[in-house]
All heavy atoms as TSV, in Angstrom:
chain	resi	resn	atom	element	x	y	z
A	1	MET	N	N	-248.866	-116.117	-24.332
A	1	MET	CA	C	-249.254	-117.001	-25.424
A	1	MET	C	C	-248.877	-116.322	-26.728
A	1	MET	O	O	-249.182	-115.221	-26.933
A	1	MET	CB	C	-250.661	-117.192	-25.343
A	1	MET	CG	C	-251.198	-118.118	-26.531
A	1	MET	SD	S	-252.972	-118.393	-26.260
A	1	MET	CE	C	-253.221	-119.649	-27.444
A	2	THR	N	N	-248.233	-117.037	-27.602
A	2	THR	CA	C	-247.807	-116.478	-28.887
A	2	THR	C	C	-248.961	-116.630	-29.910
A	2	THR	O	O	-249.648	-117.610	-29.828
A	2	THR	CB	C	-246.532	-117.045	-29.432
A	2	THR	OG1	O	-246.667	-118.414	-29.630
A	2	THR	CG2	C	-245.355	-116.760	-28.500
A	3	ALA	N	N	-249.037	-115.806	-30.962
A	3	ALA	CA	C	-249.971	-115.953	-32.002
A	3	ALA	C	C	-249.552	-117.031	-32.831
A	3	ALA	O	O	-248.390	-117.445	-32.973
A	3	ALA	CB	C	-249.975	-114.664	-32.796
A	4	GLY	N	N	-250.617	-117.730	-33.498
A	4	GLY	CA	C	-250.332	-118.818	-34.321
A	4	GLY	C	C	-249.888	-118.407	-35.678
A	4	GLY	O	O	-249.841	-117.188	-36.014
A	5	ARG	N	N	-249.492	-119.319	-36.545
A	5	ARG	CA	C	-248.931	-119.111	-37.837
A	5	ARG	C	C	-250.021	-118.626	-38.873
A	5	ARG	O	O	-249.720	-117.778	-39.729
A	5	ARG	CB	C	-248.286	-120.385	-38.441
A	5	ARG	CG	C	-247.764	-120.288	-39.798
A	5	ARG	CD	C	-247.111	-121.531	-40.234
A	5	ARG	NE	N	-246.808	-121.449	-41.612
A	5	ARG	CZ	C	-245.956	-122.329	-42.217
A	5	ARG	NH1	N	-245.527	-123.318	-41.584
A	5	ARG	NH2	N	-245.718	-122.196	-43.431
A	6	TYR	N	N	-251.225	-119.066	-38.717
A	6	TYR	CA	C	-252.306	-118.732	-39.684
A	6	TYR	C	C	-253.235	-117.767	-39.113
A	6	TYR	O	O	-253.861	-117.921	-38.056
A	6	TYR	CB	C	-253.064	-120.064	-40.028
A	6	TYR	CG	C	-252.084	-121.093	-40.538
A	6	TYR	CD1	C	-251.527	-122.106	-39.783
A	6	TYR	CD2	C	-251.672	-121.026	-41.884
A	6	TYR	CE1	C	-250.613	-122.986	-40.272
A	6	TYR	CE2	C	-250.777	-121.867	-42.422
A	6	TYR	CZ	C	-250.187	-122.898	-41.575
A	6	TYR	OH	O	-249.343	-123.724	-42.068
A	7	ARG	N	N	-253.452	-116.691	-39.866
A	7	ARG	CA	C	-254.298	-115.558	-39.495
A	7	ARG	C	C	-255.666	-115.483	-40.361
A	7	ARG	O	O	-255.375	-115.446	-41.543
A	7	ARG	CB	C	-253.499	-114.222	-39.511
A	7	ARG	CG	C	-254.438	-112.980	-39.156
A	7	ARG	CD	C	-253.640	-111.757	-39.062
A	7	ARG	NE	N	-252.752	-111.547	-40.113
A	7	ARG	CZ	C	-253.069	-110.853	-41.242
A	7	ARG	NH1	N	-254.158	-110.341	-41.432
A	7	ARG	NH2	N	-252.133	-110.717	-42.265
A	8	VAL	N	N	-256.646	-115.471	-39.692
A	8	VAL	CA	C	-257.924	-115.230	-40.337
A	8	VAL	C	C	-258.379	-113.817	-39.931
A	8	VAL	O	O	-258.418	-113.443	-38.823
A	8	VAL	CB	C	-259.031	-116.195	-39.999
A	8	VAL	CG1	C	-260.300	-115.957	-40.812
A	8	VAL	CG2	C	-258.475	-117.631	-40.426
A	9	THR	N	N	-258.855	-112.978	-40.909
A	9	THR	CA	C	-259.245	-111.579	-40.774
A	9	THR	C	C	-260.604	-111.329	-41.453
A	9	THR	O	O	-260.644	-111.731	-42.693
A	9	THR	CB	C	-258.158	-110.605	-41.287
A	9	THR	OG1	O	-256.951	-110.856	-40.664
A	9	THR	CG2	C	-258.558	-109.148	-40.937
A	10	VAL	N	N	-261.505	-110.728	-40.776
A	10	VAL	CA	C	-262.751	-110.229	-41.462
A	10	VAL	C	C	-262.611	-108.716	-41.359
A	10	VAL	O	O	-262.337	-108.134	-40.376
A	10	VAL	CB	C	-263.938	-110.725	-40.613
A	10	VAL	CG1	C	-265.226	-110.133	-41.249
A	10	VAL	CG2	C	-264.049	-112.240	-40.449
A	11	THR	N	N	-262.809	-108.145	-42.582
A	11	THR	CA	C	-262.829	-106.756	-42.722
A	11	THR	C	C	-264.128	-106.320	-43.366
A	11	THR	O	O	-264.869	-107.171	-44.129
A	11	THR	CB	C	-261.690	-106.234	-43.661
A	11	THR	OG1	O	-261.865	-106.807	-44.926
A	11	THR	CG2	C	-260.332	-106.484	-43.048
A	12	THR	N	N	-264.563	-105.090	-43.009
A	12	THR	CA	C	-265.812	-104.546	-43.627
A	12	THR	C	C	-265.378	-103.216	-44.090
A	12	THR	O	O	-264.826	-102.416	-43.445
A	12	THR	CB	C	-266.973	-104.341	-42.685
A	12	THR	OG1	O	-266.672	-103.669	-41.538
A	12	THR	CG2	C	-267.521	-105.710	-42.311
A	13	ASP	N	N	-265.563	-103.019	-45.456
A	13	ASP	CA	C	-265.056	-101.790	-46.179
A	13	ASP	C	C	-263.644	-101.441	-45.836
A	13	ASP	O	O	-263.214	-100.254	-45.583
A	13	ASP	CB	C	-265.994	-100.549	-45.729
A	13	ASP	CG	C	-267.441	-100.787	-46.195
A	13	ASP	OD1	O	-267.639	-101.317	-47.385
A	13	ASP	OD2	O	-268.368	-100.440	-45.520
A	14	GLY	N	N	-262.844	-102.500	-45.793
A	14	GLY	CA	C	-261.419	-102.316	-45.576
A	14	GLY	C	C	-260.911	-102.113	-44.132
A	14	GLY	O	O	-259.768	-102.054	-43.842
A	15	GLU	N	N	-261.823	-102.116	-43.214
A	15	GLU	CA	C	-261.560	-101.925	-41.897
A	15	GLU	C	C	-261.541	-103.255	-41.022
A	15	GLU	O	O	-262.592	-103.995	-41.230
A	15	GLU	CB	C	-262.464	-100.874	-41.162
A	15	GLU	CG	C	-262.332	-99.508	-41.661
A	15	GLU	CD	C	-260.963	-98.873	-41.416
A	15	GLU	OE1	O	-260.408	-99.058	-40.288
A	15	GLU	OE2	O	-260.479	-98.177	-42.304
A	16	PRO	N	N	-260.613	-103.590	-40.221
A	16	PRO	CA	C	-260.634	-104.861	-39.651
A	16	PRO	C	C	-261.787	-105.003	-38.634
A	16	PRO	O	O	-262.099	-103.992	-37.821
A	16	PRO	CB	C	-259.388	-104.961	-38.721
A	16	PRO	CG	C	-258.472	-103.902	-39.378
A	16	PRO	CD	C	-259.367	-102.950	-39.959
A	17	LEU	N	N	-262.525	-106.019	-38.606
A	17	LEU	CA	C	-263.669	-106.221	-37.781
A	17	LEU	C	C	-263.289	-107.307	-36.603
A	17	LEU	O	O	-263.501	-107.129	-35.483
A	17	LEU	CB	C	-264.864	-106.813	-38.537
A	17	LEU	CG	C	-266.070	-107.111	-37.701
A	17	LEU	CD1	C	-266.731	-105.890	-37.078
A	17	LEU	CD2	C	-267.140	-107.854	-38.553
A	18	ILE	N	N	-262.653	-108.381	-37.124
A	18	ILE	CA	C	-262.214	-109.411	-36.145
A	18	ILE	C	C	-260.973	-110.163	-36.796
A	18	ILE	O	O	-260.902	-110.297	-37.933
A	18	ILE	CB	C	-263.393	-110.423	-35.843
A	18	ILE	CG1	C	-263.009	-111.368	-34.845
A	18	ILE	CG2	C	-263.940	-111.124	-37.120
A	18	ILE	CD1	C	-264.188	-112.254	-34.295
A	19	GLN	N	N	-260.114	-110.628	-35.921
A	19	GLN	CA	C	-258.946	-111.380	-36.341
A	19	GLN	C	C	-258.619	-112.579	-35.441
A	19	GLN	O	O	-258.924	-112.413	-34.196
A	19	GLN	CB	C	-257.658	-110.519	-36.441
A	19	GLN	CG	C	-257.615	-109.418	-37.496
A	19	GLN	CD	C	-256.307	-108.792	-37.593
A	19	GLN	OE1	O	-255.241	-109.329	-37.381
A	19	GLN	NE2	N	-256.450	-107.489	-37.881
A	20	GLY	N	N	-258.107	-113.565	-35.872
A	20	GLY	CA	C	-257.675	-114.672	-34.939
A	20	GLY	C	C	-256.537	-115.440	-35.637
A	20	GLY	O	O	-256.294	-115.330	-36.875
A	21	TRP	N	N	-255.690	-116.044	-34.776
A	21	TRP	CA	C	-254.496	-116.692	-35.160
A	21	TRP	C	C	-254.515	-118.175	-34.657
A	21	TRP	O	O	-254.935	-118.363	-33.483
A	21	TRP	CB	C	-253.231	-116.051	-34.579
A	21	TRP	CG	C	-252.876	-114.680	-35.095
A	21	TRP	CD1	C	-252.049	-114.546	-36.228
A	21	TRP	CD2	C	-253.420	-113.483	-34.918
A	21	TRP	NE1	N	-251.910	-113.193	-36.542
A	21	TRP	CE2	C	-252.847	-112.442	-35.697
A	21	TRP	CE3	C	-254.498	-113.023	-34.013
A	21	TRP	CZ2	C	-253.114	-111.132	-35.668
A	21	TRP	CZ3	C	-254.799	-111.722	-33.987
A	21	TRP	CH2	C	-254.078	-110.829	-34.823
A	22	TRP	N	N	-254.126	-119.109	-35.490
A	22	TRP	CA	C	-254.134	-120.531	-35.160
A	22	TRP	C	C	-252.855	-121.187	-35.622
A	22	TRP	O	O	-252.277	-120.756	-36.628
A	22	TRP	CB	C	-255.327	-121.237	-35.781
A	22	TRP	CG	C	-256.655	-120.855	-35.162
A	22	TRP	CD1	C	-257.164	-121.289	-34.106
A	22	TRP	CD2	C	-257.425	-119.711	-35.544
A	22	TRP	NE1	N	-258.370	-120.657	-33.794
A	22	TRP	CE2	C	-258.551	-119.549	-34.594
A	22	TRP	CE3	C	-257.376	-118.647	-36.485
A	22	TRP	CZ2	C	-259.507	-118.585	-34.696
A	22	TRP	CZ3	C	-258.327	-117.694	-36.562
A	22	TRP	CH2	C	-259.344	-117.661	-35.647
A	23	GLY	N	N	-252.454	-122.127	-34.971
A	23	GLY	CA	C	-251.170	-122.910	-35.191
A	23	GLY	C	C	-251.465	-123.936	-36.245
A	23	GLY	O	O	-250.491	-124.351	-36.874
A	24	SER	N	N	-252.685	-124.354	-36.521
A	24	SER	CA	C	-253.000	-125.363	-37.331
A	24	SER	C	C	-253.725	-124.785	-38.636
A	24	SER	O	O	-254.690	-124.111	-38.452
A	24	SER	CB	C	-253.888	-126.381	-36.704
A	24	SER	OG	O	-254.571	-127.133	-37.613
A	25	GLU	N	N	-253.213	-125.181	-39.763
A	25	GLU	CA	C	-253.877	-124.594	-40.963
A	25	GLU	C	C	-255.199	-125.184	-41.165
A	25	GLU	O	O	-256.193	-124.556	-41.564
A	25	GLU	CB	C	-253.056	-124.988	-42.293
A	25	GLU	CG	C	-253.707	-124.428	-43.474
A	25	GLU	CD	C	-252.921	-124.680	-44.824
A	25	GLU	OE1	O	-251.775	-125.065	-44.677
A	25	GLU	OE2	O	-253.497	-124.440	-45.920
A	26	VAL	N	N	-255.459	-126.461	-40.765
A	26	VAL	CA	C	-256.773	-127.116	-40.837
A	26	VAL	C	C	-257.734	-126.352	-39.932
A	26	VAL	O	O	-258.891	-126.069	-40.312
A	26	VAL	CB	C	-256.582	-128.615	-40.330
A	26	VAL	CG1	C	-258.096	-129.209	-40.189
A	26	VAL	CG2	C	-255.898	-129.405	-41.358
A	27	THR	N	N	-257.346	-125.989	-38.639
A	27	THR	CA	C	-258.245	-125.298	-37.767
A	27	THR	C	C	-258.517	-123.906	-38.327
A	27	THR	O	O	-259.667	-123.354	-38.372
A	27	THR	CB	C	-257.554	-125.173	-36.412
A	27	THR	OG1	O	-257.290	-126.521	-35.856
A	27	THR	CG2	C	-258.463	-124.430	-35.456
A	28	ALA	N	N	-257.513	-123.223	-38.895
A	28	ALA	CA	C	-257.649	-121.928	-39.454
A	28	ALA	C	C	-258.696	-121.885	-40.642
A	28	ALA	O	O	-259.443	-120.930	-40.733
A	28	ALA	CB	C	-256.346	-121.306	-39.826
A	29	ARG	N	N	-258.582	-122.937	-41.395
A	29	ARG	CA	C	-259.504	-123.043	-42.589
A	29	ARG	C	C	-260.958	-123.320	-42.176
A	29	ARG	O	O	-261.904	-122.814	-42.748
A	29	ARG	CB	C	-259.010	-124.120	-43.554
A	29	ARG	CG	C	-257.847	-123.796	-44.467
A	29	ARG	CD	C	-257.447	-124.763	-45.399
A	29	ARG	NE	N	-256.226	-124.355	-46.162
A	29	ARG	CZ	C	-256.358	-123.508	-47.290
A	29	ARG	NH1	N	-257.447	-123.079	-47.724
A	29	ARG	NH2	N	-255.188	-123.235	-47.878
A	30	ARG	N	N	-261.067	-124.042	-41.079
A	30	ARG	CA	C	-262.469	-124.213	-40.469
A	30	ARG	C	C	-263.004	-122.905	-39.976
A	30	ARG	O	O	-264.162	-122.531	-40.145
A	30	ARG	CB	C	-262.444	-125.231	-39.419
A	30	ARG	CG	C	-262.474	-126.618	-39.814
A	30	ARG	CD	C	-262.877	-127.588	-38.671
A	30	ARG	NE	N	-262.034	-127.468	-37.514
A	30	ARG	CZ	C	-261.011	-128.393	-37.216
A	30	ARG	NH1	N	-260.841	-129.458	-38.056
A	30	ARG	NH2	N	-260.338	-128.182	-36.217
A	31	LYS	N	N	-262.155	-122.116	-39.302
A	31	LYS	CA	C	-262.596	-120.863	-38.749
A	31	LYS	C	C	-262.877	-119.903	-39.877
A	31	LYS	O	O	-263.828	-119.132	-39.876
A	31	LYS	CB	C	-261.468	-120.231	-37.842
A	31	LYS	CG	C	-261.888	-119.050	-37.189
A	31	LYS	CD	C	-263.254	-119.111	-36.414
A	31	LYS	CE	C	-263.107	-119.746	-35.182
A	31	LYS	NZ	N	-264.360	-119.551	-34.336
A	32	PHE	N	N	-262.084	-119.907	-40.997
A	32	PHE	CA	C	-262.282	-119.127	-42.153
A	32	PHE	C	C	-263.727	-119.377	-42.686
A	32	PHE	O	O	-264.516	-118.476	-42.878
A	32	PHE	CB	C	-261.296	-119.463	-43.218
A	32	PHE	CG	C	-261.549	-118.887	-44.598
A	32	PHE	CD1	C	-261.144	-117.533	-44.885
A	32	PHE	CD2	C	-262.254	-119.556	-45.587
A	32	PHE	CE1	C	-261.356	-116.982	-46.119
A	32	PHE	CE2	C	-262.531	-118.981	-46.764
A	32	PHE	CZ	C	-262.046	-117.691	-47.062
A	33	ALA	N	N	-264.071	-120.662	-42.912
A	33	ALA	CA	C	-265.343	-120.989	-43.408
A	33	ALA	C	C	-266.516	-120.603	-42.418
A	33	ALA	O	O	-267.502	-120.103	-42.942
A	33	ALA	CB	C	-265.435	-122.588	-43.677
A	34	SER	N	N	-266.299	-120.694	-41.198
A	34	SER	CA	C	-267.195	-120.300	-40.205
A	34	SER	C	C	-267.457	-118.846	-40.259
A	34	SER	O	O	-268.591	-118.374	-40.106
A	34	SER	CB	C	-266.729	-120.784	-38.790
A	34	SER	OG	O	-267.544	-120.258	-37.729
A	35	TRP	N	N	-266.382	-118.006	-40.378
A	35	TRP	CA	C	-266.524	-116.615	-40.359
A	35	TRP	C	C	-267.142	-116.068	-41.702
A	35	TRP	O	O	-267.819	-115.087	-41.661
A	35	TRP	CB	C	-265.146	-115.944	-40.129
A	35	TRP	CG	C	-264.872	-116.041	-38.561
A	35	TRP	CD1	C	-265.592	-116.560	-37.698
A	35	TRP	CD2	C	-263.628	-115.416	-37.974
A	35	TRP	NE1	N	-264.900	-116.397	-36.404
A	35	TRP	CE2	C	-263.758	-115.754	-36.642
A	35	TRP	CE3	C	-262.545	-114.761	-38.457
A	35	TRP	CZ2	C	-262.802	-115.341	-35.676
A	35	TRP	CZ3	C	-261.565	-114.398	-37.483
A	35	TRP	CH2	C	-261.709	-114.673	-36.248
A	36	VAL	N	N	-266.892	-116.825	-42.745
A	36	VAL	CA	C	-267.654	-116.480	-44.064
A	36	VAL	C	C	-269.137	-116.568	-43.773
A	36	VAL	O	O	-269.843	-115.763	-44.066
A	36	VAL	CB	C	-267.179	-117.287	-45.239
A	36	VAL	CG1	C	-268.064	-117.139	-46.383
A	36	VAL	CG2	C	-265.705	-116.899	-45.638
A	37	GLY	N	N	-269.579	-117.684	-43.179
A	37	GLY	CA	C	-271.009	-117.877	-42.849
A	37	GLY	C	C	-271.476	-116.910	-41.878
A	37	GLY	O	O	-272.662	-116.396	-42.030
A	38	GLU	N	N	-270.713	-116.480	-40.837
A	38	GLU	CA	C	-271.230	-115.592	-39.894
A	38	GLU	C	C	-271.160	-114.112	-40.300
A	38	GLU	O	O	-272.093	-113.361	-39.854
A	38	GLU	CB	C	-270.311	-115.798	-38.529
A	38	GLU	CG	C	-270.515	-117.021	-37.823
A	38	GLU	CD	C	-269.544	-117.149	-36.565
A	38	GLU	OE1	O	-269.171	-116.144	-36.111
A	38	GLU	OE2	O	-269.179	-118.303	-36.386
A	39	HIS	N	N	-270.236	-113.742	-41.129
A	39	HIS	CA	C	-270.003	-112.311	-41.365
A	39	HIS	C	C	-270.055	-111.995	-42.889
A	39	HIS	O	O	-270.012	-110.813	-43.263
A	39	HIS	CB	C	-268.615	-111.905	-40.973
A	39	HIS	CG	C	-268.455	-112.060	-39.383
A	39	HIS	ND1	N	-269.060	-111.269	-38.531
A	39	HIS	CD2	C	-267.742	-113.017	-38.750
A	39	HIS	CE1	C	-268.804	-111.714	-37.257
A	39	HIS	NE2	N	-267.882	-112.767	-37.370
A	40	GLY	N	N	-270.289	-113.074	-43.738
A	40	GLY	CA	C	-270.307	-112.796	-45.206
A	40	GLY	C	C	-271.429	-111.985	-45.736
A	40	GLY	O	O	-271.293	-111.341	-46.795
A	41	SER	N	N	-272.529	-111.900	-44.990
A	41	SER	CA	C	-273.635	-111.066	-45.381
A	41	SER	C	C	-273.464	-109.607	-45.061
A	41	SER	O	O	-274.377	-108.693	-45.434
A	41	SER	CB	C	-274.954	-111.592	-44.843
A	41	SER	OG	O	-274.862	-111.454	-43.448
A	42	ARG	N	N	-272.472	-109.191	-44.324
A	42	ARG	CA	C	-272.282	-107.780	-43.967
A	42	ARG	C	C	-271.823	-107.057	-45.179
A	42	ARG	O	O	-271.053	-107.469	-46.056
A	42	ARG	CB	C	-271.156	-107.603	-42.922
A	42	ARG	CG	C	-271.398	-108.155	-41.586
A	42	ARG	CD	C	-270.266	-108.107	-40.690
A	42	ARG	NE	N	-270.447	-108.703	-39.396
A	42	ARG	CZ	C	-270.916	-108.080	-38.292
A	42	ARG	NH1	N	-270.965	-106.723	-38.365
A	42	ARG	NH2	N	-271.115	-108.606	-37.133
A	43	ALA	N	N	-272.294	-105.788	-45.406
A	43	ALA	CA	C	-271.918	-104.998	-46.477
A	43	ALA	C	C	-270.384	-104.760	-46.526
A	43	ALA	O	O	-269.850	-104.433	-45.479
A	43	ALA	CB	C	-272.661	-103.617	-46.378
A	44	GLY	N	N	-269.832	-104.966	-47.698
A	44	GLY	CA	C	-268.294	-104.797	-47.883
A	44	GLY	C	C	-267.427	-105.802	-47.180
A	44	GLY	O	O	-266.238	-105.552	-46.978
A	45	ALA	N	N	-268.079	-106.973	-46.780
A	45	ALA	CA	C	-267.182	-107.991	-46.040
A	45	ALA	C	C	-266.200	-108.626	-46.846
A	45	ALA	O	O	-266.374	-108.897	-48.039
A	45	ALA	CB	C	-268.074	-109.040	-45.297
A	46	ARG	N	N	-265.042	-108.976	-46.272
A	46	ARG	CA	C	-264.015	-109.757	-46.896
A	46	ARG	C	C	-263.423	-110.558	-45.850
A	46	ARG	O	O	-263.078	-110.010	-44.684
A	46	ARG	CB	C	-262.915	-108.849	-47.603
A	46	ARG	CG	C	-261.779	-109.641	-48.175
A	46	ARG	CD	C	-260.911	-108.753	-49.116
A	46	ARG	NE	N	-261.510	-108.430	-50.365
A	46	ARG	CZ	C	-261.848	-109.310	-51.277
A	46	ARG	NH1	N	-261.548	-110.582	-51.236
A	46	ARG	NH2	N	-262.402	-108.970	-52.488
A	47	VAL	N	N	-263.145	-111.808	-46.113
A	47	VAL	CA	C	-262.470	-112.686	-45.172
A	47	VAL	C	C	-261.284	-113.214	-45.746
A	47	VAL	O	O	-261.260	-113.723	-46.985
A	47	VAL	CB	C	-263.487	-113.928	-44.737
A	47	VAL	CG1	C	-262.753	-114.765	-43.633
A	47	VAL	CG2	C	-264.763	-113.393	-44.256
A	48	THR	N	N	-260.159	-113.230	-45.106
A	48	THR	CA	C	-258.748	-113.742	-45.628
A	48	THR	C	C	-258.137	-114.764	-44.635
A	48	THR	O	O	-258.316	-114.538	-43.502
A	48	THR	CB	C	-257.869	-112.474	-45.987
A	48	THR	OG1	O	-257.514	-111.899	-44.742
A	48	THR	CG2	C	-258.361	-111.633	-47.068
A	49	LEU	N	N	-257.348	-115.578	-45.247
A	49	LEU	CA	C	-256.592	-116.520	-44.501
A	49	LEU	C	C	-255.210	-116.360	-45.056
A	49	LEU	O	O	-254.872	-116.567	-46.132
A	49	LEU	CB	C	-257.043	-117.982	-44.673
A	49	LEU	CG	C	-256.096	-119.051	-44.170
A	49	LEU	CD1	C	-255.867	-118.824	-42.652
A	49	LEU	CD2	C	-256.733	-120.391	-44.413
A	50	VAL	N	N	-254.246	-115.965	-44.071
A	50	VAL	CA	C	-252.866	-115.701	-44.517
A	50	VAL	C	C	-251.858	-116.649	-43.674
A	50	VAL	O	O	-252.108	-116.742	-42.490
A	50	VAL	CB	C	-252.500	-114.246	-44.195
A	50	VAL	CG1	C	-251.109	-113.975	-44.408
A	50	VAL	CG2	C	-253.400	-113.345	-45.139
A	51	ASP	N	N	-250.891	-117.114	-44.281
A	51	ASP	CA	C	-249.816	-117.832	-43.639
A	51	ASP	C	C	-248.861	-116.740	-43.141
A	51	ASP	O	O	-248.157	-116.140	-44.014
A	51	ASP	CB	C	-249.162	-118.812	-44.604
A	51	ASP	CG	C	-248.117	-119.732	-43.897
A	51	ASP	OD1	O	-247.519	-119.126	-42.995
A	51	ASP	OD2	O	-247.799	-120.752	-44.409
A	52	GLU	N	N	-248.780	-116.425	-41.965
A	52	GLU	CA	C	-247.967	-115.400	-41.436
A	52	GLU	C	C	-246.473	-115.698	-41.542
A	52	GLU	O	O	-245.645	-114.798	-41.558
A	52	GLU	CB	C	-248.247	-115.129	-39.960
A	52	GLU	CG	C	-249.597	-114.552	-39.738
A	52	GLU	CD	C	-249.640	-113.093	-40.041
A	52	GLU	OE1	O	-248.835	-112.252	-39.594
A	52	GLU	OE2	O	-250.495	-112.724	-40.929
A	53	GLU	N	N	-246.109	-116.973	-41.658
A	53	GLU	CA	C	-244.651	-117.321	-41.868
A	53	GLU	C	C	-244.145	-117.059	-43.192
A	53	GLU	O	O	-243.015	-116.593	-43.332
A	53	GLU	CB	C	-244.492	-118.852	-41.443
A	53	GLU	CG	C	-243.003	-119.270	-41.354
A	53	GLU	CD	C	-242.909	-120.695	-40.949
A	53	GLU	OE1	O	-243.254	-121.023	-39.747
A	53	GLU	OE2	O	-242.469	-121.653	-41.688
A	54	THR	N	N	-245.020	-117.304	-44.171
A	54	THR	CA	C	-244.597	-117.036	-45.585
A	54	THR	C	C	-245.095	-115.722	-46.034
A	54	THR	O	O	-244.621	-115.246	-47.165
A	54	THR	CB	C	-245.049	-118.182	-46.508
A	54	THR	OG1	O	-246.463	-118.180	-46.591
A	54	THR	CG2	C	-244.509	-119.549	-46.033
A	55	GLY	N	N	-246.126	-115.150	-45.507
A	55	GLY	CA	C	-246.800	-113.974	-45.970
A	55	GLY	C	C	-247.792	-114.283	-47.043
A	55	GLY	O	O	-248.384	-113.298	-47.660
A	56	LYS	N	N	-247.997	-115.494	-47.458
A	56	LYS	CA	C	-248.877	-115.882	-48.556
A	56	LYS	C	C	-250.352	-115.909	-48.069
A	56	LYS	O	O	-250.697	-116.395	-47.050
A	56	LYS	CB	C	-248.452	-117.363	-49.040
A	56	LYS	CG	C	-249.319	-117.691	-50.246
A	56	LYS	CD	C	-248.859	-119.110	-50.725
A	56	LYS	CE	C	-249.741	-119.491	-51.936
A	56	LYS	NZ	N	-249.526	-120.880	-52.262
A	57	ARG	N	N	-251.216	-115.284	-48.999
A	57	ARG	CA	C	-252.642	-115.259	-48.801
A	57	ARG	C	C	-253.088	-116.692	-49.294
A	57	ARG	O	O	-252.957	-116.979	-50.476
A	57	ARG	CB	C	-253.303	-114.226	-49.478
A	57	ARG	CG	C	-254.866	-114.174	-49.268
A	57	ARG	CD	C	-255.456	-113.041	-49.917
A	57	ARG	NE	N	-255.000	-111.846	-49.094
A	57	ARG	CZ	C	-255.333	-110.621	-49.395
A	57	ARG	NH1	N	-255.997	-110.295	-50.557
A	57	ARG	NH2	N	-254.916	-109.608	-48.722
A	58	LEU	N	N	-253.592	-117.529	-48.364
A	58	LEU	CA	C	-253.997	-118.913	-48.816
A	58	LEU	C	C	-255.327	-118.861	-49.459
A	58	LEU	O	O	-255.618	-119.744	-50.341
A	58	LEU	CB	C	-254.005	-119.776	-47.631
A	58	LEU	CG	C	-252.598	-119.863	-46.875
A	58	LEU	CD1	C	-252.685	-120.761	-45.593
A	58	LEU	CD2	C	-251.550	-120.467	-47.850
A	59	THR	N	N	-256.292	-118.071	-48.944
A	59	THR	CA	C	-257.635	-117.972	-49.530
A	59	THR	C	C	-258.285	-116.688	-49.068
A	59	THR	O	O	-257.847	-116.099	-48.106
A	59	THR	CB	C	-258.505	-119.230	-49.170
A	59	THR	OG1	O	-259.697	-119.191	-49.950
A	59	THR	CG2	C	-258.857	-119.309	-47.721
A	60	GLU	N	N	-259.391	-116.273	-49.882
A	60	GLU	CA	C	-260.010	-115.101	-49.500
A	60	GLU	C	C	-261.543	-115.287	-49.964
A	60	GLU	O	O	-261.818	-116.030	-50.989
A	60	GLU	CB	C	-259.440	-113.909	-50.074
A	60	GLU	CG	C	-259.409	-113.845	-51.610
A	60	GLU	CD	C	-258.636	-112.702	-52.082
A	60	GLU	OE1	O	-258.361	-111.709	-51.342
A	60	GLU	OE2	O	-258.296	-112.704	-53.270
A	61	TRP	N	N	-262.355	-114.627	-49.329
A	61	TRP	CA	C	-263.795	-114.550	-49.731
A	61	TRP	C	C	-264.252	-113.130	-49.718
A	61	TRP	O	O	-263.927	-112.374	-48.675
A	61	TRP	CB	C	-264.640	-115.381	-48.756
A	61	TRP	CG	C	-266.121	-115.432	-49.229
A	61	TRP	CD1	C	-266.653	-116.294	-49.956
A	61	TRP	CD2	C	-267.083	-114.444	-48.908
A	61	TRP	NE1	N	-267.985	-115.975	-50.252
A	61	TRP	CE2	C	-268.238	-114.835	-49.531
A	61	TRP	CE3	C	-267.003	-113.218	-48.230
A	61	TRP	CZ2	C	-269.420	-114.054	-49.466
A	61	TRP	CZ3	C	-268.241	-112.514	-48.098
A	61	TRP	CH2	C	-269.383	-112.907	-48.755
A	62	PRO	N	N	-264.997	-112.666	-50.596
A	62	PRO	CA	C	-265.289	-113.335	-51.900
A	62	PRO	C	C	-263.925	-113.283	-52.769
A	62	PRO	O	O	-262.944	-112.625	-52.541
A	62	PRO	CB	C	-266.213	-112.431	-52.639
A	62	PRO	CG	C	-266.167	-110.986	-51.939
A	62	PRO	CD	C	-265.594	-111.338	-50.543
A	63	ALA	N	N	-263.863	-114.342	-53.636
A	63	ALA	CA	C	-262.652	-114.568	-54.390
A	63	ALA	C	C	-262.425	-113.389	-55.311
A	63	ALA	O	O	-263.341	-112.773	-55.816
A	63	ALA	CB	C	-262.822	-115.829	-55.261
A	64	THR	N	N	-261.146	-112.988	-55.491
A	64	THR	CA	C	-260.744	-111.926	-56.403
A	64	THR	C	C	-260.706	-112.481	-57.846
A	64	THR	O	O	-259.988	-113.544	-58.069
A	64	THR	CB	C	-259.420	-111.352	-55.952
A	64	THR	OG1	O	-259.497	-110.921	-54.660
A	64	THR	CG2	C	-259.005	-110.188	-56.896
A	65	PRO	N	N	-261.270	-111.766	-58.738
A	65	PRO	CA	C	-261.290	-112.410	-60.148
A	65	PRO	C	C	-259.865	-112.339	-60.716
A	65	PRO	O	O	-259.055	-111.598	-60.259
A	65	PRO	CB	C	-262.217	-111.438	-60.952
A	65	PRO	CG	C	-262.526	-110.355	-60.031
A	65	PRO	CD	C	-262.107	-110.654	-58.630
């Protein structure tokens, strides 16, 4: 099975905690929101959604000023 185009990553203090890949941006955005809810209270947590095809970061939490 190949990885999907959209990657969601949760890091804590810059270290990867969990990652997942989805072929659908809609599904990846749902997972992004879910993981913010599940892991956002961890100290130093950051959640990102990246389009692996373009390399563009689509969204991140918390938002960078």
